[in-house]
C-alpha positions in Angstrom: -0.1 -0.1 0.0 2.7 2.6 0.8 4.9 1.6 -2.1 1.6 2.3 -4.2 1.3 5.7 -2.6 4.7 6.7 -3.2 4.4 5.4 -6.7 1.5 7.7 -7.2 3.2 10.7 -5.5 6.2 10.5 -7.8 4.4 10.2 -11.0 2.2 13.1 -9.9 5.3 15.3 -9.1 6.8 14.4 -12.2 3.8 15.4 -14.1 3.8 18.9 -12.1 7.3 19.5 -12.6 7.3 18.6 -16.3 4.4 21.2 -17.0 6.2 23.7 -14.5 9.4 23.4 -16.6 7.6 23.6 -20.0 5.7 26.6 -19.0 9.0 28.0 -17.9 10.8 27.4 -21.4 13.2 24.9 -19.7 12.7 22.2 -22.1 15.7 20.1 -21.3 14.1 19.8 -17.8 10.9 19.3 -19.0 12.0 16.5 -21.4 13.6 14.7 -18.5 10.4 14.7 -16.4 8.4 13.7 -19.3 10.6 10.7 -20.1 10.4 9.7 -16.3 6.8 10.0 -16.7 6.7 7.3 -19.2 8.1 4.7 -16.6 4.6 5.0 -14.8 1.5 3.7 -16.2 -0.6 6.5 -14.8 1.5 9.3 -16.1 2.6 7.6 -19.4 0.1 9.3 -21.9 0.9 12.5 -20.3 4.5 12.0 -20.6 4.4 11.1 -24.2 2.1 14.1 -24.9 4.5 16.7 -23.2 7.5 15.1 -25.2 5.5 16.0 -28.5 4.8 19.6 -27.2 8.5 20.0 -26.5 9.3 18.6 -29.8 7.2 21.0 -31.6 8.1 24.0 -29.7 11.9 23.0 -30.5 11.2 22.6 -34.2 9.5 26.1 -34.3 12.5 27.6 -32.5 15.0 26.1 -34.9 12.9 27.1 -38.0 12.5 30.9 -36.9 16.5 31.0 -35.9 17.3 29.7 -39.5 15.3 32.3 -41.0 16.7 35.0 -38.6 20.3 33.8 -39.6 20.0 32.7 -43.3 22.8 32.3 -45.4 24.5 35.3 -46.9 23.6 36.4 -50.5 24.7 39.1 -52.8 21.7 41.5 -51.4 22.3 40.9 -47.7 26.2 40.7 -47.5 27.8 43.2 -45.2 29.0 46.3 -46.8 31.3 48.1 -44.6 34.7 46.5 -43.9 36.2 46.3 -40.4 40.0 47.0 -40.0 41.9 44.4 -38.3 42.9 45.1 -34.7 46.6 45.1 -33.4 46.3 42.3 -30.9 50.0 42.2 -29.7 50.6 41.1 -26.3 53.3 43.2 -23.9 54.1 41.4 -20.7 
């Protein structure tokens, strides 16, 4: 009986923590909690759903970053040249 109670408490805590981390954009931590949820029958589906949400957010973030830092072309190449710095070391 006690082991079942602890089991339920752990799975509930993992679900809560996973959602908390996700809402606060701590996706690595949320992913770990979601993966641990998959170890418990009563939390498995929520864990899988959270992993899908994290994957979607990461895919969106990566695609917007790619757009922001796209390849240089003839129309977006930097125009001004920066002169080299004298970086000699004098102890």
